[in-house]
C-alpha positions in Angstrom: 0.0 0.0 0.0 2.9 2.4 0.9 4.5 1.6 -2.5 1.3 2.6 -4.3 1.1 5.9 -2.4 4.7 6.6 -3.3 4.0 6.0 -7.0 1.0 8.3 -6.9 2.9 11.2 -5.3 5.7 10.7 -7.8 3.2 10.9 -10.7 1.7 14.1 -9.4 5.1 15.8 -9.2 5.7 14.9 -12.8 2.3 16.3 -13.9 2.9 19.6 -12.0 6.4 19.9 -13.6 5.0 19.3 -17.1 2.3 21.9 -16.5 4.9 24.5 -15.4 7.1 23.8 -18.4 4.1 24.0 -20.8 3.0 27.4 -19.3 6.5 28.8 -19.5 6.7 27.8 -23.2 3.3 29.3 -24.0 4.3 32.6 -22.2 7.6 32.7 -24.0 5.9 32.2 -27.4 3.3 34.9 -26.6 6.0 37.4 -25.6 8.0 36.6 -28.7 5.2 37.0 -31.2 3.5 40.0 -29.4 6.8 42.1 -29.4 6.7 44.4 -32.4 9.6 44.4 -34.8 11.9 47.5 -35.0 10.3 48.5 -38.3 6.8 48.2 -36.7 8.0 50.5 -33.9 9.2 53.0 -36.4 5.8 53.0 -38.1 3.9 53.5 -34.9 6.2 56.0 -33.4 4.4 59.4 -33.0 7.5 61.3 -33.9 6.8 60.4 -37.5 4.0 61.4 -39.8 2.4 59.6 -42.7 2.4 61.2 -46.1 -1.2 61.3 -47.4 -3.4 63.2 -49.9 -5.4 66.2 -48.8 -6.3 69.8 -49.4 -4.1 72.7 -48.5 -4.7 76.4 -48.3 -2.2 79.3 -48.0 -3.8 82.3 -46.3 -3.3 85.4 -44.3 -5.4 86.0 -41.3 -6.7 89.3 -39.8 -9.3 90.7 -37.5 -12.0 93.0 -38.7 -15.3 94.8 -38.0 -18.5 94.8 -40.0 -20.1 98.0 -41.3 -22.6 98.8 -44.1 -21.1 99.3 -47.5 -23.4 102.2 -48.2 -24.6 104.5 -45.5 -25.3 108.2 -44.9 -25.5 110.4 -41.9 -28.7 112.5 -42.1 -28.2 115.9 -40.5 -29.9 119.3 -40.1 -28.8 122.1 -42.4 -30.6 124.8 -40.4 -30.8 125.7 -36.7 -33.9 125.1 -34.8 -35.9 122.8 -32.6 -36.5 119.3 -33.8 -40.2 119.3 -33.9 -41.2 115.8 -35.1 -39.5 112.5 -35.9 -41.4 110.4 -38.3 -39.3 107.2 -38.2 -37.6 105.1 -35.5 -34.5 102.8 -35.4 -35.1 99.7 -37.6 -37.6 101.3 -39.9 -37.0 100.8 -43.7 -37.4 104.0 -45.7 -37.5 105.0 -49.3 -35.8 107.8 -51.1 -37.7 111.1 -50.6 -39.6 109.9 -47.5 -40.1 112.5 -44.8 -37.9 111.6 -41.8 -38.1 114.6 -39.5 -39.3 118.3 -39.2 -37.7 121.3 -37.6 -39.8 124.2 -36.3 -40.4 126.2 -39.6 -41.9 129.4 -38.1 -38.7 131.6 -38.1 -37.9 130.6 -41.7 -41.5 131.1 -42.9 -41.4 134.6 -41.4 -38.2 135.5 -43.2 -39.8 134.3 -46.5 -42.9 136.5 -45.9 -40.7 139.5 -45.1 -38.7 139.0 -48.3 -41.8 138.7 -50.4 -43.2 141.9 -48.8 -40.1 143.8 -49.6 -40.1 142.6 -53.2 -43.8 143.6 -53.6 -42.9 147.1 -52.2 -40.0 147.5 -54.7 -42.1 146.4 -57.6 -44.7 149.0 -56.7 -41.9 151.6 -56.6 -40.7 150.4 -60.0 -44.2 150.9 -61.5 -44.2 154.4 -60.1 -40.7 155.1 -61.4 -41.6 153.8 -64.9 -44.6 156.2 -64.9 -42.2 159.1 -64.0 -39.9 158.0 -66.9 -42.8 158.1 -69.3 -43.8 161.6 -68.1 -40.1 162.8 -68.3 -39.8 161.4 -71.8 -42.9 163.2 -73.0 -41.8 166.4 -71.5 -38.4 166.1 -73.1 -39.9 165.4 -76.6 -42.2 168.4 -76.2 -39.4 170.7 -75.2 -37.4 169.5 -78.2 -40.2 170.7 -80.6 -40.7 174.0 -78.7 -37.0 174.7 -78.7 -37.0 174.7 -82.5 -39.5 177.6 -82.4 -37.6 179.2 -79.5 -40.7 178.7 -77.2 -38.5 177.3 -74.5 -34.9 178.0 -73.5 -32.0 175.7 -74.0 -31.7 175.3 -70.3 -35.3 174.0 -70.0 -34.5 171.5 -72.8 -31.3 170.3 -71.0 -33.2 170.0 -67.6 -35.9 167.8 -69.2 -33.2 165.6 -70.7 -31.5 165.3 -67.3 -34.8 164.4 -65.6 -35.5 161.5 -67.9 -32.0 160.1 -67.4 -32.3 160.3 -63.6 -35.6 158.6 -63.7 -34.3 155.8 -65.8 -31.3 155.4 -63.4 -33.5 155.2 -60.4 -35.6 152.5 -62.1 -32.5 150.5 -62.7 -31.6 150.8 -59.1 -35.0 149.5 -58.0 -34.7 146.6 -60.4 -31.3 145.7 -58.8 -32.8 145.9 -55.3 -35.5 143.5 -56.5 -32.9 141.0 -57.8 -31.0 141.2 -54.5 -34.2 140.6 -52.4 -35.2 137.8 -54.8 -31.8 136.1 -54.1 -32.3 136.5 -50.4 -35.9 135.1 -50.8 -34.5 132.1 -52.7 -32.1 131.3 -49.8 -34.8 131.8 -47.2 -37.1 129.5 -49.1 -34.3 126.9 -49.3 -33.8 127.1 -45.6 -37.5 126.8 -45.0 -37.4 123.6 -47.2 -34.5 122.3 -45.0 -36.9 122.3 -42.0 -38.3 119.1 -43.6 -35.7 116.4 -43.8 -36.2 113.7 -46.4 -34.4 110.4 -47.0 -31.5 110.8 -49.5 -31.5 107.0 -50.3 -33.3 103.7 -49.7 -32.2 102.1 -46.5 -32.7 101.2 -42.8 -32.5 103.6 -39.9 -29.6 102.1 -38.0 -28.9 104.9 -35.6 -30.7 107.9 -34.1 -28.7 110.7 -32.5 -31.3 113.3 -31.8 -34.7 113.4 -30.0 -37.9 115.3 -30.7 -37.8 118.7 -28.8 -34.0 118.9 -29.0 -32.5 122.2 -30.3 -30.1 121.7 -33.2 -27.4 124.2 -33.9 -25.9 124.1 -37.4 -23.8 127.2 -37.1 -20.7 125.4 -36.0 -21.2 121.9 -37.4 -23.9 119.9 -39.1 -25.7 118.0 -36.3 -26.5 114.4 -37.1 -30.1 113.3 -36.6 -29.9 109.7 -37.7 -28.0 107.3 -39.9 -29.4 105.3 -42.9 -27.7 102.2 -44.3 -28.2 99.6 -46.9 -27.8 96.3 -45.2 -28.0 94.0 -48.2 -24.3 94.6 -48.7 -21.8 94.7 -45.9 -18.1 95.6 -45.7 -15.6 94.1 -43.4 -12.9 96.6 -42.4 -9.9 94.3 -41.6 -6.8 95.5 -39.9 -3.8 93.7 -41.6 -0.2 93.7 -40.4 2.3 95.5 -42.6 4.2 92.2 -43.0 1.3 90.7 -44.9 -0.2 93.7 -46.7 2.1 93.3 -49.8 0.5 90.0 -50.5 -3.1 91.3 -50.5 -4.5 92.8 -53.7 -8.0 93.9 -54.8 -10.1 91.0 -56.1 -8.5 88.4 -53.7 -11.0 85.9 -52.4 -11.7 86.0 -48.7 -13.8 84.1 -46.2 -14.5 84.9 -42.6 -16.4 83.7 -39.5 -18.1 85.6 -36.7 -18.7 84.9 -33.1 -21.7 82.7 -32.7 -21.9 81.9 -36.4 -21.8 78.1 -35.7 -18.9 77.6 -38.1 -20.6 79.3 -41.0 -18.3 80.9 -43.5 -19.1 84.0 -45.4 -17.4 84.6 -48.8 -16.3 87.9 -50.1 -13.6 89.7 -52.2 -11.1 92.4 -51.4 -12.5 95.7 -52.7 -9.7 98.1 -51.6 -6.5 98.3 -49.6 -6.5 101.8 -48.0 -3.1 103.4 -48.4 -3.0 105.2 -45.1 -2.2 103.0 -42.1 -3.2 103.2 -38.5 -0.5 102.9 -35.8 -1.7 101.2 -32.6 0.9 100.8 -29.8 3.7 101.2 -32.4 2.1 98.5 -34.6 1.4 99.5 -38.2 -1.9 98.2 -39.5 -3.5 98.7 -42.9 -7.3 98.7 -43.4 -8.5 96.3 -46.1 -12.1 96.5 -47.2 -13.9 93.3 -48.1 -17.5 93.3 -49.5 -19.9 90.5 -48.7 -23.5 89.7 -49.6 -26.0 90.0 -46.7 -29.4 89.5 -48.3 -30.4 87.2 -45.4 -29.5 90.0 -42.9 -27.5 87.7 -40.6 -24.6 90.1 -40.5 -25.0 93.2 -38.3 -23.0 96.4 -37.9 -20.2 96.2 -35.4 -19.8 92.4 -35.5 -16.2 91.0 -35.1 -14.9 88.9 -37.9 -11.9 86.5 -38.3 -10.8 86.8 -41.9 -8.8 84.5 -44.1 -7.3 86.0 -47.3 -6.8 83.0 -49.6 -3.4 83.4 -51.3 -3.5 79.9 -52.9 -5.1 76.5 -52.5 -4.6 73.0 -53.9 -7.0 70.0 -53.8 -6.0 66.3 -53.4 -2.3 66.8 -53.2 0.4 65.2 -51.0 0.9 67.2 -47.8 3.6 67.1 -45.1 3.8 68.8 -41.7 6.1 71.8 -41.7 7.7 70.2 -38.6 9.1 67.5 -40.9 10.9 69.9 -43.1 14.7 70.1 -42.5 17.3 72.3 -44.0 16.3 74.7 -46.8 18.3 74.1 -50.0 18.3 77.3 -51.9 20.6 76.0 -54.6 18.2 73.2 -55.5 15.0 75.3 -55.9 13.4 74.8 -59.3 10.1 75.2 -61.2 8.6 72.5 -59.0 9.0 74.6 -55.9 11.2 75.2 -52.9 13.8 72.5 -51.9 14.0 71.0 -48.4 15.8 68.0 -46.9 13.6 65.5 -45.0 14.2 62.3 -43.2 12.2 59.3 -44.5 11.5 56.3 -42.2 11.8 53.0 -44.1 10.4 49.7 -42.9 13.2 47.4 -41.7 15.8 50.3 -41.6 17.1 51.6 -38.3 18.3 54.9 -39.6 16.0 57.2 -41.6 17.0 58.1 -45.1 17.7 61.7 -46.1 15.9 62.9 -49.2 15.4 66.2 -51.1 11.9 67.2 -51.8 10.2 70.2 -53.4 7.2 71.9 -51.8 4.7 74.4 -53.2 2.0 76.0 -51.1 2.7 76.3 -47.4 0.8 77.4 -44.3 1.6 77.3 -40.6 1.0 73.6 -40.3 1.4 71.9 -43.6 3.1 72.1 -47.0 2.3 70.8 -50.4 4.7 68.1 -51.6 5.5 68.5 -55.4 8.0 65.7 -55.7 10.3 63.5 -53.7 7.7 61.6 -51.6 4.9 59.1 -52.2 1.6 58.3 -50.4 2.2 55.9 -47.5 5.7 56.9 -46.7 6.6 58.2 -43.3 8.8 61.1 -42.4 10.6 62.0 -39.2 9.3 65.0 -37.4 11.7 67.6 -35.9 10.0 67.4 -32.5 10.6 65.7 -29.2 8.4 62.6 -28.7 4.8 63.3 -27.6 2.8 61.2 -25.1 1.6 57.9 -26.5 -2.0 58.1 -27.7 -1.9 61.7 -28.7 -2.0 62.5 -32.4 -1.8 66.3 -32.8 -1.0 66.3 -36.6 -4.2 64.8 -37.9 -2.6 62.1 -40.0 -3.8 58.5 -40.1 -1.7 56.0 -38.3 -0.7 52.6 -39.6 
């Protein structure tokens, strides 16, 4: 019986040993086959980037403010109390529509006074013309009588002087009438200015005066309201002097606004203003960009982030700018600008140096014209990043 127990214990020891050996072999095989090769490590290393096809855009960015393309400040050309406002902010008006009225009584009184003076002078002119007629008849009669020596030469000369004096006075009255008529024309014009009409179609976007307010036009024209056409807007973009040489009229532009939910508005550069603004010793040039606003989503004063499109390419090879090495000026050609890059090849421990030519380039990517192919990997000139982060947006093998 003891011999049987000894044989049983010995068998168990053999079984346990075989199990330990089998488990060790399985673990070794798993470690061997699960360990990536050096080439696989190179392909999954996040210090490299995969060359792939994509779209690239070269642009210049700037900040801007929206304003109406066409607007006009409606002001008062005469002094007086603003009696009535016929429109409010937000109202849509047509050309010639009555907007406001200034108290017209003072100007109406001046017109009446001018008209009275003109009527008085015209009456004096009628009287003077009658005196001219009488003096002319008397002069002609004295001429006949002088031939028969019925009147003296002195009487004849006096009658001739009287007619000339009467005609001169009539001319003076006519000149006074012309002067008063000119004054009357100006006073009538000022009376017309008491009614302010819309100079163009538009929307009332601003109101600077209230009914009952006294407006003084002697020193400067007071603004009552502002009219604007909101179907066309202009972005006034402040662009750095380092970028202004690359921006020309007709250049395509797109921009976004705060709260626009990623919507892009398209426009073109209308004008680059030649006079800069200097803010904190920074020279900025104003660029005007026109944009359609028929849906009235854009409003005056909105902030905009603009992108001036200098060039774009679709479905081309792209490479991160961090992968570009030394610039090779002597090897530039019609294909583009020459750079040296490091290409990671499967099964090779050291990357291979290669010369490539690039075309369009922005802050993150560059267009590869030659020297690389889809699927190749290039070494990035950056320290390794944490595993799992992919900040370059390229697909990983």
